[in-house]
ROTI-483599 format. One line per field, with one value per atom (N, C-alpha, C): residue in one letter; y, z, x. Coordinates in pm, whole numbers. Layout:
BEGIN
rest	A, ...
Y	Y, ...
Z	Z, ...
X	X, ...
This chain:
BEGIN
rest	M, M, M, M, M, M, I, I, I, K, K, K, V, V, V, D, D, D, S, S, S, L, L, L, D, D, D, H, H, H, I, I, I, I, I, I, L, L, L, T, T, T, V, V, V, K, K, K, D, D, D, I, I, I, N, N, N, T, T, T, T, T, T, V, V, V, D, D, D, F, F, F, Y, Y, Y, C, C, C, R, R, R, V, V, V, L, L, L, G, G, G, M, M, M, E, E, E, V, V, V, T, T, T, T, T, T, F, F, F, G, G, G, E, E, E, G, G, G, R, R, R, K, K, K, A, A, A, L, L, L, K, K, K, F, F, F, G, G, G, N, N, N, Q, Q, Q, K, K, K, I, I, I, N, N, N, L, L, L, H, H, H, E, E, E, H, H, H, G, G, G, N, N, N, E, E, E, F, F, F, E, E, E, P, P, P, K, K, K, A, A, A, H, H, H, N, N, N, P, P, P, T, T, T, P, P, P, G, G, G, A, A, A, A, A, A, D, D, D, L, L, L, C, C, C, F, F, F, I, I, I, I, I, I, Q, Q, Q, Q, Q, Q, P, P, P, V, V, V, E, E, E, E, E, E, V, V, V, I, I, I, N, N, N, Y, Y, Y, L, L, L, Q, Q, Q, E, E, E, K, K, K, A, A, A, E, E, E, G, G, G, R, R, R, G, G, G, Q, Q, Q, M, M, M, A, A, A, E, E, E, G, G, G, K, K, K, I, I, I, P, P, P, V, V, V, R, R, R, N, N, N, A, A, A, R, R, R, S, S, S, G, G, G, F, F, F, K, K, K, A, A, A, Q, Q, Q
Y	1792, 1725, 1616, 1575, 1468, 1432, 1316, 1286, 1250, 1312, 1298, 1210, 1080, 987, 986, 1024, 1076, 892, 806, 701, 618, 513, 371, 438, 479, 449, 366, 298, 159, 83, -42, -161, -190, -194, -302, -426, -524, -650, -698, -720, -770, -981, -987, -1137, -1220, -1347, -1450, -1428, -1436, -1494, -1431, -1303, -1201, -1280, -1363, -1462, -1560, -1611, -1698, -1611, -1495, -1383, -1392, -1276, -1282, -1386, -1485, -1629, -1629, -1630, -1647, -1555, -1438, -1304, -1288, -1321, -1290, -1453, -1528, -1667, -1705, -1686, -1718, -1593, -1442, -1397, -1267, -1287, -1207, -1027, -1067, -867, -887, -790, -738, -738, -776, -757, -635, -558, -376, -347, -295, -338, -152, -151, 46, 74, 236, 233, 156, 110, -3, -119, -140, -313, -323, -265, -281, -365, -450, -503, -464, -452, -459, -537, -578, -584, -511, -474, -369, -455, -361, -438, -316, -317, -180, -96, 12, 154, 113, -59, 3, -65, -87, -101, -182, -328, -336, -376, -292, -273, -401, -483, -600, -592, -598, -616, -765, -769, -908, -911, -1002, -1010, -1040, -953, -900, -830, -808, -654, -607, -516, -429, -303, -191, -109, 9, 172, 242, 353, 403, 327, 229, 139, 37, 5, -146, -146, -123, -87, -118, -251, -341, -497, -600, -553, -610, -785, -857, -1007, -1061, -1170, -1190, -1245, -1185, -1157, -1024, -961, -823, -717, -620, -573, -413, -351, -164, -55, -26, 55, 199, 292, 378, 449, 563, 670, 757, 849, 980, 1013, 1161, 1225, 1369, 1415, 1596, 1717, 1684, 1742, 1748, 1881, 1859, 1744, 1695, 1554, 1591, 1759, 1730, 1772, 1810, 1788, 1674, 1550, 1421, 1351, 1405, 1328, 1404, 1528, 1583, 1501, 1485, 1476, 1337, 1223, 1079, 1068, 1170, 1148, 1191, 1298, 1307, 1239, 1147, 1004, 884, 860, 792, 769, 902, 973, 825, 764, 689, 542, 546, 407, 318, 345, 317, 479, 383, 497, 511, 606, 633, 586, 455, 447, 537, 607, 717, 668, 765, 714, 786, 758, 888, 862, 963, 976, 984, 963, 997, 1118, 1169, 1271, 1226, 1181, 1166, 1069, 999, 923, 849, 711, 640, 533, 569, 487, 522, 680, 793, 844, 861, 906, 1057, 1098, 1236, 1243, 1354, 1435, 1538, 1491, 1685, 1780, 1865, 1966, 1979
Z	644, 503, 462, 361, 297, 217, 195, 140, -47, -139, -275, -314, -358, -437, -561, -689, -783, -877, -857, -860, -826, -892, -801, -913, -865, -950, -1001, -864, -888, -755, -782, -691, -655, -505, -524, -442, -484, -439, -353, -244, -204, -264, -333, -381, -325, -297, -259, -350, -483, -628, -702, -757, -941, -1004, -1099, -1157, -1173, -1037, -1089, -1051, -991, -1029, -1124, -1238, -1348, -1450, -1442, -1477, -1499, -1406, -1377, -1438, -1371, -1406, -1580, -1630, -1777, -1864, -1860, -1901, -1871, -1773, -1738, -1754, -1675, -1748, -1856, -1938, -2013, -1988, -1865, -1842, -1963, -1902, -1988, -1867, -1849, -1746, -1845, -1735, -1770, -1686, -1698, -1612, -1586, -1472, -1516, -1383, -1350, -1262, -1263, -1139, -1110, -1134, -1238, -1258, -1185, -1153, -1077, -1156, -1146, -1240, -1195, -1309, -1303, -1420, -1350, -1459, -1515, -1611, -1721, -1764, -1738, -1861, -1844, -1958, -1995, -1930, -1878, -1811, -1663, -1632, -1466, -1461, -1353, -1314, -1144, -1175, -1053, -1054, -935, -945, -798, -796, -767, -672, -556, -453, -400, -381, -364, -216, -151, -13, 66, 128, 158, 113, 0, -85, -131, -63, -70, -120, -228, -244, -192, -111, -39, -139, -83, 54, -6, 124, 129, 236, 295, 351, 511, 599, 742, 764, 733, 741, 613, 504, 421, 400, 386, 358, 263, 217, 79, 61, -17, -38, -61, 43, 73, -24, 14, -83, -64, -130, -101, -180, -171, -267, -270, -400, -387, -502, -442, -546, -582, -622, -713, -640, -540, -475, -459, -463, -518, -397, -327, -219, -211, -179, -134, -9, -6, 61, 200, 225, 382, 427, 352, 414, 477, 325, 364, 502, 549, 624, 757, 768, 891, 899, 825, 817, 870, 811, 828, 1012, 1089, 1151, 1264, 1227, 1358, 1346, 1230, 1222, 1308, 1281, 1389, 1483, 1536, 1739, 1812, 1885, 1963, 1912, 1755, 1708, 1673, 1740, 1659, 1621, 1544, 1508, 1379, 1316, 1138, 1100, 1034, 1000, 961, 986, 954, 843, 757, 630, 487, 406, 309, 224, 197, 106, -42, -126, -264, -311, -360, -469, -590, -673, -815, -882, -948, -1030, -1101, -1003, -1034, -1246, -1213, -1353, -1464, -1450, -1552, -1597, -1440, -1401, -1362, -1354, -1345, -1185, -1138, -1012, -1014, -902, -859, -781, -804, -730, -569
X	-2226, -2166, -2229, -2203, -2263, -2122, -2081, -1944, -2052, -1976, -2052, -1959, -1984, -1899, -1913, -1839, -1868, -1848, -1745, -1743, -1625, -1669, -1486, -1346, -1295, -1161, -1066, -1087, -974, -1029, -972, -980, -846, -819, -642, -683, -701, -648, -489, -506, -383, -375, -307, -304, -206, -198, -77, 48, -42, 111, 33, 102, 48, 66, 132, 121, 21, -19, -125, -271, -250, -396, -390, -281, -271, -391, -296, -339, -521, -523, -712, -798, -721, -840, -812, -700, -668, -770, -694, -765, -898, -955, -1072, -1216, -1167, -1254, -1225, -1101, -1092, -1005, -988, -941, -762, -739, -623, -523, -381, -296, -215, -163, -67, 12, 108, 243, 280, 239, 260, 405, 436, 526, 650, 691, 780, 783, 699, 655, 580, 511, 328, 290, 186, 65, -64, -140, -327, -405, -494, -574, -702, -710, -832, -915, -1049, -1152, -1246, -1326, -1359, -1284, -1373, -1272, -1240, -1204, -1179, -1069, -1038, -877, -867, -802, -782, -592, -592, -403, -421, -274, -262, -110, -175, -35, -31, 103, 162, 211, 102, 96, 274, 327, 486, 560, 507, 576, 455, 395, 285, 342, 234, 318, 240, 306, 231, 176, 26, -24, -95, -139, -169, -240, -380, -411, -349, -405, -353, -272, -386, -294, -353, -309, -295, -309, -389, -411, -419, -392, -494, -592, -664, -842, -891, -804, -880, -856, -911, -992, -961, -909, -952, -1011, -1123, -1140, -1110, -1071, -1067, -1168, -1233, -1343, -1286, -1401, -1319, -1436, -1416, -1537, -1524, -1618, -1638, -1570, -1566, -1483, -1375, -1313, -1180, -1120, -1050, -997, -975, -925, -881, -1090, -1142, -1278, -1347, -1333, -1386, -1287, -1161, -1050, -1165, -1190, -1238, -1334, -1431, -1553, -1590, -1519, -1533, -1476, -1313, -1289, -1407, -1449, -1581, -1707, -1677, -1804, -1755, -1637, -1505, -1517, -1548, -1537, -1604, -1526, -1590, -1617, -1600, -1580, -1518, -1386, -1246, -1173, -1076, -983, -941, -960, -941, -747, -726, -619, -558, -417, -329, -275, -245, -116, -131, -99, -101, -212, -300, -432, -399, -374, -296, -429, -400, -523, -478, -522, -541, -650, -664, -686, -640, -624, -500, -550, -700, -757, -689, -721, -612, -526, -473, -327, -327, -465, -464, -398, -351, -324, -376, -431, -501, -422, -461, -410, -427
């Protein structure tokens, strides 16, 4: 099996301070801030989205050990998620351990939830 990545869905940045981050990306890079969910912040540019997690106040799912400056990449793939998880576990054997956690099955950029 070969994983088929269609596109990048969104990026998650863990930041020290959300307001400072929003100010920089909006003022300097011309991005727009949007609020979604329960007060969460994201930066939008073109058809791309960067979700922001404030260090110490992250949302689930999150990185195993989130630190300011760290980024998570979320991809849109062609195969069923279960197949990809099994494939990655096979490939990781003897090379470390996959972090366990929830894997959302959705397109966060558009809000689409897959079945």
